Backbone as a printed PyTorch tensor [residue, N CA C, xyz], in Angstrom:
tensor([[[ 23.0650,  19.6370,  19.2250],
         [ 21.9220,  19.3220,  18.3710],
         [ 20.7220,  18.9460,  19.2370]],

        [[ 19.5610,  19.2630,  18.7830],
         [ 18.3420,  18.9500,  19.5300],
         [ 17.5220,  17.9170,  18.7660]],

        [[ 16.8220,  17.0890,  19.5110],
         [ 15.9130,  16.1060,  18.9110],
         [ 14.4910,  16.4820,  19.2710]],

        [[ 13.5870,  16.2410,  18.3380],
         [ 12.1720,  16.4680,  18.5650],
         [ 11.5330,  15.1060,  18.8270]],

        [[ 10.8120,  14.9920,  19.9330],
         [ 10.2300,  13.7290,  20.3650],
         [  8.7100,  13.8370,  20.3330]],

        [[  8.0700,  12.8370,  19.7660],
         [  6.6080,  12.7340,  19.7750],
         [  6.1890,  12.0120,  21.0560]],

        [[  5.1770,  12.5500,  21.7290],
         [  4.6360,  11.9190,  22.9350],
         [  3.1340,  11.7650,  22.7180]],

        [[  2.6660,  10.5230,  22.6650],
         [  1.2490,  10.2620,  22.3990],
         [  0.5670,   9.5300,  23.5320]],

        [[ -0.7590,   9.4990,  23.4580],
         [ -1.6240,   8.8460,  24.4350],
         [ -1.5410,   9.5220,  25.8040]],

        [[ -1.3050,  10.8280,  25.7940],
         [ -1.2640,  11.5770,  27.0530],
         [ -2.6770,  11.7670,  27.6030]],

        [[ -2.8170,  11.7540,  28.9300],
         [ -4.1170,  12.1190,  29.5010],
         [ -4.4450,  13.5580,  29.1050]],

        [[ -5.7020,  13.8360,  28.8490],
         [ -6.0810,  15.1960,  28.4450],
         [ -5.8120,  16.2170,  29.5340]],

        [[ -5.6870,  15.7580,  30.7670],
         [ -5.4330,  16.6780,  31.8820],
         [ -3.9500,  17.0380,  32.0150]],

        [[ -3.0880,  16.4490,  31.1970],
         [ -1.6450,  16.7010,  31.2930],
         [ -1.3270,  18.1690,  31.0240]],

        [[ -0.3260,  18.6600,  31.7500],
         [  0.1440,  20.0300,  31.5210],
         [  1.5550,  19.9830,  30.9300]],

        [[  1.9540,  21.0870,  30.3160],
         [  3.3050,  21.1630,  29.7690],
         [  4.3370,  21.0060,  30.8740]],

        [[  4.0560,  21.5490,  32.0670],
         [  4.9920,  21.4220,  33.1880],
         [  5.1690,  19.9660,  33.6200]],

        [[  4.0850,  19.1970,  33.6500],
         [  4.1800,  17.7810,  34.0280],
         [  5.0160,  17.0040,  33.0160]],

        [[  4.7990,  17.2840,  31.7520],
         [  5.5620,  16.6030,  30.7050],
         [  7.0260,  17.0140,  30.7890]],

        [[  7.2810,  18.3030,  30.9850],
         [  8.6610,  18.7980,  31.1200],
         [  9.3650,  18.1070,  32.2820]],

        [[  8.6730,  17.9800,  33.4190],
         [  9.2660,  17.3240,  34.5940],
         [  9.6530,  15.8810,  34.2920]],

        [[  8.7760,  15.1550,  33.6010],
         [  9.0470,  13.7500,  33.2870],
         [ 10.2840,  13.6080,  32.3960]],

        [[ 10.4270,  14.5040,  31.4300],
         [ 11.5370,  14.3940,  30.4850],
         [ 12.8240,  15.0070,  31.0150]],

        [[ 12.7350,  15.9730,  31.9060],
         [ 13.9380,  16.6800,  32.3710],
         [ 14.8530,  15.7920,  33.2100]],

        [[ 14.3460,  14.6750,  33.7120],
         [ 15.2290,  13.7650,  34.4550],
         [ 16.2550,  13.0960,  33.5420]],

        [[ 16.0850,  13.2220,  32.2200],
         [ 17.0010,  12.6030,  31.2650],
         [ 17.9240,  13.6080,  30.5800]],

        [[ 17.6750,  14.8920,  30.7710],
         [ 18.5180,  15.9090,  30.1510],
         [ 17.7690,  17.2230,  30.0210]],

        [[ 18.4270,  18.1850,  29.3940],
         [ 17.8280,  19.5110,  29.2550],
         [ 16.6910,  19.5030,  28.2430]],

        [[ 15.5430,  20.0150,  28.6860],
         [ 14.3700,  20.1270,  27.8190],
         [ 14.3180,  21.5570,  27.2900]],

        [[ 14.3200,  21.6960,  25.9600],
         [ 14.2850,  23.0210,  25.3540],
         [ 12.8570,  23.5430,  25.2140]],

        [[ 11.9210,  22.6640,  24.8750],
         [ 10.5370,  23.1150,  24.7310],
         [  9.5810,  21.9350,  24.8490]],

        [[  8.3440,  22.2580,  25.2570],
         [  7.2520,  21.2910,  25.3150],
         [  6.0560,  21.9520,  24.6590]],

        [[  5.4120,  21.2390,  23.7360],
         [  4.2270,  21.7700,  23.0600],
         [  3.1590,  20.6910,  23.0390]],

        [[  2.0820,  20.9130,  23.8030],
         [  0.9510,  19.9930,  23.7780],
         [ -0.0450,  20.5150,  22.7530]],

        [[ -0.5260,  19.6460,  21.8980],
         [ -1.3730,  20.0370,  20.7830],
         [ -2.8380,  20.0930,  21.2160]],

        [[ -3.4950,  21.1730,  20.8140],
         [ -4.9140,  21.3700,  21.1280],
         [ -5.7200,  21.4080,  19.8330]],

        [[ -6.9760,  21.0420,  19.9370],
         [ -7.8860,  21.1280,  18.8060],
         [ -8.0690,  22.5940,  18.4310]],

        [[ -7.9390,  22.9090,  17.1550],
         [ -8.0520,  24.3100,  16.7070],
         [ -9.4140,  24.9160,  16.9950]],

        [[-10.4580,  24.1170,  16.8550],
         [-11.8070,  24.6660,  16.9860],
         [-12.3060,  24.7160,  18.4160]],

        [[-11.9690,  23.6910,  19.2220],
         [-12.5020,  23.6470,  20.5840],
         [-11.4990,  24.1040,  21.6280]],

        [[-10.1960,  24.0750,  21.3000],
         [ -9.1720,  24.4460,  22.2670],
         [ -8.8900,  23.3510,  23.2900]],

        [[ -9.5300,  22.1880,  23.1100],
         [ -9.3230,  21.0870,  24.0480],
         [ -8.0850,  20.2860,  23.6490]],

        [[ -7.4090,  19.6920,  24.6380],
         [ -6.2060,  18.8900,  24.3390],
         [ -6.5390,  17.7130,  23.4370]],

        [[ -5.5650,  17.3610,  22.5820],
         [ -5.7620,  16.2310,  21.6700],
         [ -5.0520,  14.9720,  22.1510]],

        [[ -4.3370,  15.0400,  23.2750],
         [ -3.7160,  13.8500,  23.8480],
         [ -2.3350,  13.5240,  23.3150]],

        [[ -1.7080,  14.4920,  22.6450],
         [ -0.3330,  14.2690,  22.2040],
         [  0.4070,  15.5960,  22.1480]],

        [[  1.7200,  15.4870,  22.0360],
         [  2.5280,  16.6930,  21.9740],
         [  3.9500,  16.3690,  21.5480]],

        [[  4.8000,  17.3820,  21.6640],
         [  6.1850,  17.2510,  21.2350],
         [  7.0980,  17.8520,  22.2970]],

        [[  8.2260,  17.1790,  22.4970],
         [  9.2410,  17.6470,  23.4340],
         [ 10.5300,  17.7900,  22.6440]],

        [[ 11.1730,  18.9360,  22.7750],
         [ 12.4730,  19.1330,  22.1330],
         [ 13.5210,  19.1510,  23.2300]],

        [[ 14.5310,  18.2990,  23.0720],
         [ 15.5850,  18.2340,  24.0850],
         [ 16.9070,  17.8180,  23.4540]],

        [[ 17.9730,  17.8980,  24.2630],
         [ 19.2930,  17.5670,  23.7430],
         [ 19.3570,  16.0890,  23.3750]],

        [[ 20.2230,  15.7850,  22.3800],
         [ 20.2680,  14.4620,  21.7380],
         [ 20.3630,  13.2740,  22.6850]],

        [[ 21.4060,  13.2320,  23.5100],
         [ 21.6340,  12.0560,  24.3400],
         [ 20.4850,  11.8450,  25.3230]],

        [[ 20.0290,  12.9140,  25.9460],
         [ 18.9040,  12.8080,  26.8640],
         [ 17.6410,  12.3550,  26.1560]],

        [[ 17.4800,  12.7870,  24.9090],
         [ 16.2950,  12.4000,  24.1380],
         [ 16.2740,  10.8950,  23.9100]],

        [[ 17.4160,  10.3290,  23.5590],
         [ 17.4830,   8.8830,  23.3260],
         [ 17.1740,   8.1160,  24.6110]],

        [[ 17.7090,   8.5920,  25.7410],
         [ 17.4400,   7.9400,  27.0220],
         [ 15.9650,   8.0700,  27.3980]],

        [[ 15.3890,   9.2380,  27.1610],
         [ 13.9780,   9.4590,  27.4840],
         [ 13.0830,   8.5430,  26.6460]],

        [[ 13.3940,   8.4040,  25.3590],
         [ 12.6070,   7.5340,  24.4820],
         [ 12.6670,   6.0980,  25.0070]],

        [[ 13.8770,   5.6220,  25.3210],
         [ 14.0360,   4.2520,  25.8220],
         [ 13.3120,   4.0330,  27.1420]],

        [[ 13.3870,   5.0020,  28.0360],
         [ 12.8300,   4.8310,  29.3800],
         [ 11.3360,   5.0970,  29.4690]],

        [[ 10.8380,   6.0820,  28.7070],
         [  9.4480,   6.5090,  28.8840],
         [  8.4570,   5.8620,  27.9250]],

        [[  8.9270,   5.3150,  26.8090],
         [  7.9900,   4.6960,  25.8700],
         [  7.2530,   3.5490,  26.5500]],

        [[  5.9400,   3.5510,  26.4210],
         [  5.0620,   2.5290,  26.9910],
         [  5.0900,   2.5100,  28.5230]],

        [[  5.4360,   3.6530,  29.1310],
         [  5.4140,   3.7500,  30.5910],
         [  4.1390,   4.4590,  31.0380]],

        [[  3.8120,   4.3170,  32.3100],
         [  2.6070,   4.9280,  32.8640],
         [  2.8330,   6.4210,  33.1040]],

        [[  1.9220,   7.2220,  32.5940],
         [  1.9530,   8.6730,  32.8190],
         [  0.5160,   9.0980,  33.0780]],

        [[  0.2160,   9.4300,  34.3130],
         [ -1.1370,   9.8570,  34.6510],
         [ -2.1880,   8.7850,  34.4160]],

        [[ -1.7960,   7.5060,  34.5640],
         [ -2.7500,   6.4230,  34.3990],
         [ -2.8690,   5.8870,  32.9800]],

        [[ -2.0760,   6.4160,  32.0640],
         [ -2.1100,   5.9250,  30.6740],
         [ -0.7020,   5.5460,  30.2460]],

        [[ -0.5990,   4.5380,  29.3730],
         [  0.6970,   4.1480,  28.8160],
         [  0.9940,   5.0530,  27.6240]],

        [[  1.9920,   5.9060,  27.7990],
         [  2.3120,   6.8720,  26.7440],
         [  3.2120,   6.2400,  25.6850]],

        [[  3.1220,   6.7860,  24.4850],
         [  3.9730,   6.3920,  23.3640],
         [  4.9990,   7.4980,  23.1610]],

        [[  6.2710,   7.1230,  23.1430],
         [  7.3430,   8.1060,  23.0140],
         [  8.3000,   7.6200,  21.9300]],

        [[  8.4860,   8.4450,  20.8870],
         [  9.4600,   8.1050,  19.8540],
         [  9.9310,   9.3800,  19.1700]],

        [[ 10.9660,   9.2210,  18.3520],
         [ 11.4960,  10.3850,  17.6430],
         [ 10.4460,  10.8710,  16.6500]],

        [[ 10.1890,  12.1530,  16.6650],
         [  9.1660,  12.7310,  15.7820],
         [  9.6380,  12.6580,  14.3360]],

        [[  8.7000,  12.3370,  13.4600],
         [  8.9940,  12.3480,  12.0240],
         [  8.7870,  13.7690,  11.5080]],

        [[  9.4990,  14.1380,  10.4510],
         [  9.2890,  15.4650,   9.8790],
         [  7.8440,  15.6330,   9.4250]],

        [[  7.3330,  16.8240,   9.5940],
         [  5.9560,  17.0980,   9.2070],
         [  5.8290,  17.0750,   7.6870]],

        [[  4.8040,  16.4130,   7.1940],
         [  4.5880,  16.3650,   5.7490],
         [  3.5950,  17.4360,   5.3560]],

        [[  3.6900,  17.8520,   4.1150],
         [  2.7490,  18.8430,   3.6120],
         [  1.3590,  18.2140,   3.5370]],

        [[  0.3720,  18.9500,   4.0280],
         [ -0.9960,  18.4600,   3.9600],
         [ -1.7510,  19.2510,   2.9180]],

        [[ -2.6700,  18.5600,   2.2630],
         [ -3.5090,  19.2600,   1.2940],
         [ -4.4530,  20.1830,   2.0360]],

        [[ -4.7680,  21.3260,   1.4560],
         [ -5.7220,  22.2160,   2.1130],
         [ -7.1020,  21.5690,   2.1840]],

        [[ -7.8210,  21.8700,   3.2560],
         [ -9.1890,  21.3510,   3.3990],
         [-10.1410,  22.3340,   2.7350]],

        [[-10.7900,  21.9130,   1.6810],
         [-11.7120,  22.8080,   0.9700],
         [-13.1100,  22.3550,   1.1530]]])
């Protein structure tokens, strides 16, 4: 089973490879997705990491509120996405 992890307060200069490296010390990382602004294409400072269950729990415990690129990142289990109303 895989867990989806939310990673927030990332430096805008962060790359998917840097995030993957940080999390891979705790287990196999299946995917990393850093979120960008739809209109500008600039990073929004958060993303998601999907990895195996046990490693995910260890990564959350170890990396939450730790220094990453000069910022204290927030790491927790991602909540399911809720339906959003269309913007009209």
